[in-house]
N, C-alpha and C positions, 0 to 999 in steps of 0.2 A: 522072689531074685531084686535085689537092690541094683540099681542101675546108675553106674559110675560116669556122671559128665565126663564130658573131654576137654584137656583143657582150652580155653581161651582169654583173651587179653578182656577186663573188663573194662567199662564205660567210668566208674571214678574210685577212687582210693581214699580214704581219710587217717593221716597224718596228725596227730596231737603233737603242738610243737613246745612239748615240755622243757626241755630243753635245748636251746638254740646251737649252744658246743657241741651237738648230735645232729643236727638237722640234715647237715648236708646228708650224711649216712641214710637215714628214714627216708628222705626225697628222692635218692637215688636209686634206693629199692623202690619205692612208691613209681615214678617214672618208666618204670622198669616192669612194669604188670599193667597199663593202663595201654585203652587202644592209641595206636600214635594218632590217627587220623582225629575220632570224637570222644577220647577219655580227658578227662582233670584228674586233677586232684587235690584234693583242700586239703590246705593247712591249717588246721584248728587251733584257734587258743581260749584256753577258756577261761571265760571272764567271773569272778569269783564277787560276789555281791561283799562291796566293801573295801575292795581290793584293787581300787581304779589303778593307782600308780604303777600296780606292778603289771598290770596287764597295759599297759600304754609302754613301759618297759620292755615285755616281751613285744610285741609287735613292732616296736623301735627294730630290737638286734634281728627278729625274726624279717625284716621287710629284704633287708640287704640279700638276705639267702636265698629269699623267692623269689628276686629280681632276677639272679644270677641263672635259676635255671629257666626263667621265661625270656632271657637272652639266648640260652640254647635252644630255644620252639619248643618249648615246654608249656603245658597249658596248668600253672599252678594257682590257686586262688587264697588267698591269704585270710579268712573270714575270721571272727571273736562268737563266740555262744556263751549266752547268761546261764550260770546256773549256780544253784547253792551249794557245789561239787563237785572236784574234778572227775570225779567218774559219772556222778550224772550230767555233766556238760559234753564228755566225751561222746556216751551213749546216746543223748539227744540230736545229736550232729551226727551221727551215726544215721539216725533214723529219717533228722530233718533234711539231711542235703541226700540221701538214696542212695548211701555209701555203701558197693559193694563189697568192699575187703577193708578193713581197720587194721593198723600198722601202730604194735607197742613194740617200744623200746624197754631194755631193759640191760642193766652192767655185772658184771666182774666185781665183786671185791677184791681186797689185797689179800686177800687167801684166796682167790679164785673158786668163789662160792658164788651161786647165781641167787640174788633174793627179790623173788619176782614183786613181791608187797603186795598189798589184800587189794590195791586201786587196780592189779590189774586181776587178779583172781577174780574178783567183784565181775570186772567186764566180760572176760572172756565166758561167765556164766549167765552173763546177763545182753551178752551183743546178740545183735537181731542181724546180723553179718557176718563175712569170716573173716575168720582172725589170724592175725600171723604176729607172732611176738620172736621180736629179733633181738638176741644177743648181740649189740656188735663187738664188730672188730678195730683191730687201729685204722685201718685205711677204710673209703668208703667203698672198694675194688677190691674183687675177688679174680680167680686164675680159671680154676673150676668149681665145678657146681656137685657135690655128693649128695646122696638120696640111699640111702639105707630102705631096704625094700623086706617084709614080712608076709606081704600076700595081703593085709589087712588095708582096712576102709581106710584106715586115716594113713598107712601107707601111701596109699591109691592118691588119696589128698598133695599130700606131699610130693609123687611122682608129678604130677602137673604143675605143681607150685616151680618145680624144677626145671621142668624143660619147655617152663614160658621165659624164666631168666638165663638159661641156656641159652635158649632162641633172643631173645633180646641185647644177650650181650655179643652171641656169636660166641659161645667157651661150650669145653666138653662137657659132657656130661656122663660121671660114673654109678650107676646105679649100684648097688652093693646088697646083696642076695645074703640073706642071712640065714644060711640051713636050718641051723639050732629051731628057729621060731617059724620058719614057714608054712604058710596055711596055703595049698594048692587048690584052687579054683579054675574051672575052663573059662568062665568069664573076666575075671579079673585078671585072666593070662593073654586074651584076645585085649584086653584096655591094655594091657602093659604095650605090647607090642603094637597099636595103636597109636598110643601118644609116642614113642619111641621113633616112632616111623616120621612123625615131625621133625625133627633134626637129622641131617648126613648121618653115614652109616661110619665118616671117620669121625664124627665127633661124641660116639657112645663108647665109653670104655666098659663093658661089664665085666664085674668079680663077686668071686663066691666068697662070702666069709664062712668057713668051716669052725666047728669046734667049740666049748659051753661058755668061752668066752668072748663073744664077739666085737665087746668095749676097745677089749686091747690092740684088737688086730685093726679096726677099725682105727686109730685115734696114731697107730705106728706107718697109717698111709695118708696121715693129714701136716699139712703145714699151713701156716698163717694165710697165706692167701687162697686156703679153699672155704668157700660157703657150706655147709654141712645145714641140708632139710631134711625136717623130723618131723611127721605127722602128729599128730592128736584130733579127738574127738571134744566140741565141746557140750554133747550130751548126757556126755559123764564126768566124774570127780577128777576137777584139771589137776586137784594137786594128787592124787592117788596115782594119777598118768605120769608125771615127771618125777613122780618116788620111783618109779617103775627102774630096774640096775639100768639097763641099757641107754635110756634117756635121760636118766639121772648123771651118770658118768660125762654121757660125750658133751650134757650142757655145761658141767661145768669145769670139763678137761681141753673141752674141743681146744685149739692152738687157736683159730680164724673165726669169721664171724658165723653165726650159727642161730634158723630159723626154724623157730615151731608154726608148724601148719596146718591149719584145720579148714572143715567147713560147716557151716551150719550144720545143715540137710545134707543127702545123698539126693538123687534121682534126677532125671534130666525130661521127664513126659513133663504134662499139660499141669498133674495134679502138683509135683513136684513146684511147679514153677509159682503156681499161687498160691504154693502155700508157702515158698520164699515170699512172698511180695506181700501178703498176709501177715507177716512176721514182722514187720516196717510199720506194722499199724498199732505194733503190742510194746508199751512201752513197760516192759519186765522190772520188776522191782528189782537193786541190788539187796545183799543177805544182809549190810549196814541199816539201808531203810525200810527194811521187812522187820528189823528189829526195834527202830523206831517207831513203827506201828503197832508191834504189838507193846511198845512201855506205854505210848500214848492210851490204848485202849486201857491197862491196867488202871493207869492213871485216872480216865471219863468216866472208870467203871463205879469209882467210889461219888456216894451221893453223898460231898462235903457239903462246908457250908455256902461256898459261891453257889455251889446245883441248888440248894434248897432257895437260899434267894432270889438266884434267878428263875424258880418257878414262880415262888410266891407275885415276885413284881408283875413278870409276863402276866399270869394269871389274871392278879385283878386290874391289870391294863387292861387283858381283852377283855373282860368283864366289863366294866366301865364303857369300853369303844363298842360292842353288841348294845348295851343298854342304850347308849347315847346315841348308837344308827352310826358312828361314825368310821369312815373306813381310812381316815388319817389314823387314827388311833390303835383301830383293829392290826394294822401294816407295822404301828408301831411297837404293840406285843410280839408279833412276828421275828421281827430284828432279832429278839434276845435270843430267842430260840433255845433254850437249854434241852430241849429234848433230842432236840439232834445229840449229844455228844452220848450219851446211853443205846442209843439206836448205831452208832457208830462201832461203838465198842462190842457191842453184843453181835455184831456182825462178824468183826476181827475175831473174837473167842468163839466163835462157828467155823469160820473159816479155816482155823489151824488146830482146831482141837482143844483148845482150852479151855474146859468145862470151866473153871475157878470164874474167869473173865465172864463168859457167858450170865452165871449163876446172879455174878454181882452187875453185872449191867440191867438183868433183867427184873430183880432189886430194887436199881434205882430207879427204870424206869417207871414201875411200877407203884414206886411210891411216891415220883412224880406227878402219876397221872391222878394217884387218889388226892393227892397233896391239893392240885389244879380245879378237883372237881368238890372236892371242900370251899376252897376259895370263892368260886362263883356261886354254890348253891347259898352259902351265906350273904354274897353281894347280894345276892336275889330276892334274899328276905329281907337284907335290910333298905333296900332301892328299890320298893316295886315300882314295877311299870304295868298300866293294861292289858298288856300283852306283849307276845314276841313282835322284836322289829322285823324289818325286812331280811336284814343282816344276820338275823339270825333263822331267818327262815331260808332263806339262802344257804345254811348249810343243813337241811333237814333233808334234804332228796338228795344222795349222794348214787352218782351212776359209774358206769365203767372210764369213762372220762376223767371220774376223779381217782381213779383206780393207777390212769396214764398219767398223768401229773405228778404223782406220789412216787412212781416207778422212773420217770425220767430225773424230777428231783432227787432222790437216792441215787441215781449215775453220777447227776452232777457233784453231789453231795460227798461222796466214796472218791470219786478222781481227785475235787480239790483242798481233799486229805494228803492225797500222797505226793501231790505234785505243788511242792511248795510255792511255786513260778505262779500260781491262780489263784489267790487265794481270798480275791475280789469275788468271786463266785460266789461263797458263802451266802453272802446278802441275799444275792438273788433266790437262793436253794431256799433261806429262811422262808423269806415269803412267800414261794409258790409251794411248799410244804407246807401248808398251816395246821401244825398241828394243836395250837394252845387253843385257837380261837372254836375248832368242833367237838373239843372238851370242856371251853367254858362254854358254850352250848347250851351241851347237855346241862349243866350245874344249875346253867340260869331255868332252863326249861322244866324240870323238875321242880324249881321253887318256885314254877308260874304253875303247878302241874299240869302240862301239857305232854303228856307219855311218849304221843307219835311224834312232837317233837326230838322228844330226848332221845328217843329210840335211833332216830335218823340219823342224829348227828353223832353220836354215838360209833354208828356205823361208819362213820364217814372218817372220824378218829382211828378206828380199828383197820380200813382201809391203807389212810395211809403209814400207819406203823407198820403193818406188815411189809407192805409194795415196798417203803423204803428200808427193810430191813432185807428184804432178795435182789434189789436192788444194789445196794452195797456190799452185798454178798458175791455176786455175781460178777462186780468190777474187782474187788478183791482177788477173786480164783482167779481171774483173766489176768492181773497182775501179776502172778506167780506167786500167792502166798497160797499155803497146803500147812494139812497135820506133817508132824513128826514122825519117822518111821516108828518110832516109839511111844508113841504121844500115847500115857495115859485116861483114859474117859470118852475114848473116838464113839462108845456107843453109845452113851449116855448123846456126845455131837448129832449121831445118825440119829438118834428117838427124836431130838430138839428139832431136826430137820422137817423130821414125819409129819408131826404133830401140827410145822410151821405150811408143811405142804398140804394139810388136810381141813385147818382155819382156811387156807388161800382158794383154796376148792370151794368151800363153804361159801365165803362171802362173795370171789364173782360170780356164783349161781344168783346167791339174794340180789346181788348191782345188775347182772341181766333182768332178773322179774321186775325192780324198781325201775329199767330203763325201759322196758316194754309198757308198762304202765305210765311212763312219762311221755312217751311216743303215742299210745294212742289216747292219753290227754290232749295233747298235743295236736295232733288229727282232729279229737272231734272238736276241740278249739276252734281251731281254723274255719270246718265246715260252719263252724254254728256262727260265727262273725259273718261267713257270707250271706247266711240265711238271715240274719236279725242286723240290714247296713245302719249304718250311726249310730250304731251301741257302744260301748265302751266293757270287755268282759273283767270282769271280777275275780269270781270265782268256777271253780267248774268241778266238780264231783262225780262221782261213775262208778257202779258197782252194779253184780250179776244178780239178779233175783234168785231164789232158788225154781222157779220156770224157766230159768234162761233167760231172760228178757234183760239188758243191759238198760239201765234206771240209771237217766243223765239229770241233773240238776243245774244247770249253767245259769250263773248269775252276773248279770251286765249293770252298767248304766245305762239309761235309760231319759231321752230328752219327753219322749211322747208316751203313754202309757201300748203295750202291745198289745193289739186283739186277738183273742184267743184262735180265731182261724190261719193268724201267722203261727203261731207256735205250733197249729194241727201242721200244718202245709212242713214246717221244719222237722219238725219228728219223723213225718212219711219220707224226705229225703234224705235224714240220715240213714234211716233202716234200709233203704235201698244202697247209701252210699258205702256203709259196713258189712251190706249182708247179713244181717241178721235184726230179730224184730228190738226198736227200741222205741222207751215210753218215756219222753221228755218233759219237765217240767222248768220252766223261765221263770225265774225271779228280776224282778223287776226294780232297779233304783233308780228313786229318780234325779235327776240331774238338777239342783238348786245352785244358780249361780246368784253372787248380789247383786239385786237391778237399780239401785239408790244412783251410780254413776249414771245407767244406762237412762233412767229417769230423766234424771235432770238432763241429761242432751236433746230427748228426744223432745223435753219440752221447752228446751232455750232455742230450737233450730224450728220448730213448730212458731213458737210468738214470734220470731223474729219474720215468718213466712205469713203465716196468718193471724193476725194478735187475739180476733175473733174467738179463733177456732177451742176446745174445749179436751182434753181426753179422757175419756169415758171410762175404760179400761186399756190394757195393752198386760202382752207375753210375751216372753224373751226365751230361748231356748238357741242350742247350737246342731249346725247339722252338720256332718263333713267339713266342719273347721268354720265353719260362716254364721257369722251373728243372724239370727232370727227373730225380727220384731215382727209382731201384729198387734196393731193398735187400731182401737173404733176411736173415729173422732167424730165430736157432733159441731155442726160450725153451718153460718150463715152464709160462709164464700164457694163459691169453683172452687174445686183442687183438680187440676187437671192431674194428667201423667207426666207430663216435663215437671211438674210440678213434686212430684214425689220421685222423680230419680235425683230432681236433685238436693230433697234432704236426705237421700241415702245418702247421698255422695259427703253433705256436709257430714252426718253422723260416723261413716269412716272417717272420714280427716279427724272427727275429733275424740272418736273411742278409740283409734290405730288399728284397727283393724277390720275384717272384710264384714260388711251389713246388710244385707238383703228386707229391704223394710216392706212389708203390708199393710194396704188400710183401709181399713173399713167405713166405710163417712153416713153418718148421721145427719140426713140435710133439714135442717128449723124451718120451716115456713110462718112466716107473719102476716096477720092483716093487717091491712093497709086503713088507719081512721082519717086519712086525710079527706076528704068529703064522699059522700056515697056508703052504702051499707057495703060493711064486711064479705067478701066471697065464702058460700057453704065449704068451711073445713072441717076435717077431723081435727081431732084437739092432738093428735102424735102422728107421727111419719113412719111408716116400717123400716129398716135398715135395710138399704142396697145389701145385693149378696157380696159375699168377701170377694175381693176381686184375686186376681193371678201374684206371687212376690213383683213388686216394681212397680205394681197399678192402681 
């Protein structure tokens, strides 16, 4: 059972000020429907791009009229809404300003025929709030409010609006019960009694309309000062509704003003309330906008010369950027983004059921991908490098995070495609949804013979393509794109969606496996870096043997050789942390630093402090970003701890980094020949034990 909400004044009513000469009629009606204390009326002027003079003129003409209503105590705001069309401007205004009711005005022609026009029809179908279509009378005032009732939900909506207008203007209400079409339901009869109880009994004049031609009977009872309120539903075909005999006759022949009243949705429970609020976040496309999107998809699905040249240049630029390891060049290739066009067309073809568009878009996408692969393979063969660059390696291990980026990028791309006001977002999408770099990485990896990297980057490219298609499909569906009722080849569209769904499941599974492997590798690398302080990890490879032992090969740069007992300890600790047996192999890469500058600095500092000292040997290495210098010095002079600290400070200043100096002293003893026999000494002296750093 559908619950019909009780009549109530609203907080916001929006009135497009398309014709200033009828603005008073529209604002008079709007101010009757808003809450006297908290309600406001938005007098909206749509500002079309490139028509600034017209907008300024409409604002100048509407300002005095708005000021008149403000002087009467009404809260009326005159606002301008930029848009590419009148229809889009009005729809965006109702959503952005939270309008609960939108009032549209129509006129009778000289032949007394009402022509609603495409703007009104499109707005009614796509509006996110209640809509009132007001056919104006000769004056903005009226003496009676008349509403025909047939027991339908649409007539209940009209009754609610009629009661609010009668209550606001303290006018009599005439509910006319049409016997021919009347639908009796207990809940709706209760609603009628409850609504009519809002008015004084002497303000209600019920009438019964008998016979098979109720329109003529109603017209006989109307005059120019009567406001006729008729209900309609926004969820069905508006054009078919107004072609109904009764509605059509009254719309064109009623002598006074006429109001077509609707509700966006029925229901007064929390579910209906949530639905109405969520509907405001759905900028549904009008029929012309849907037609334009389909036309753009038809055009973009063709692999023309511009598309081929875009693929050629972007693939070549991306390949060069990957080989040069240049992020700037790769971003330049992303900005071209030719593959985004067939992806949007493919999603449009799927959501509308137009299989020819889907077929052509798929062919253009495959053609572009194959061309990009061929260009990157040729580039890799003609410009060989020693191995994969870091930019190439970064695209060889996709995870679910890459899928999430592609999904969000597809949402933005689709929304920017249909919302012409935000074309600048496409540049950011082109960078985020990187399609060309992973494709070119695949080709370059094949040229280098790196099959593992080629498979990883190909998986990333497939992930981006599929998730962008799914994201764009969901956005187009959300915005109201649907297959036609008699659309051919719908079964082919369903088959395509099934194939895409299966591929998504497979790719998501692969990404989960790769993500777990990457997480395991990160955890193992973190644990081993703690076991080997002062080393810098270069690579880590792990695999499980047939016996179930986790074999780990940890490669790191080292300043000094790592003793076997330290590797054994790290193996035991890693086994305990992972809870399984581990076989660890440590590969140490000696860290070699250029020592010429260090040697010159050491000799210079030593020569200034102790001219007779000589450096026998020395060693330089880095520990925790500190330059460790250990030197063996042979001298006849006495060197104290304070001397060593002073030389350490001088070295740090000269080299521009932290220095820790350790000296091993070899004291030279010389026999005195200045009288007497020389003492009985050994020919050489043993070196003193190595002191601690800084001593």
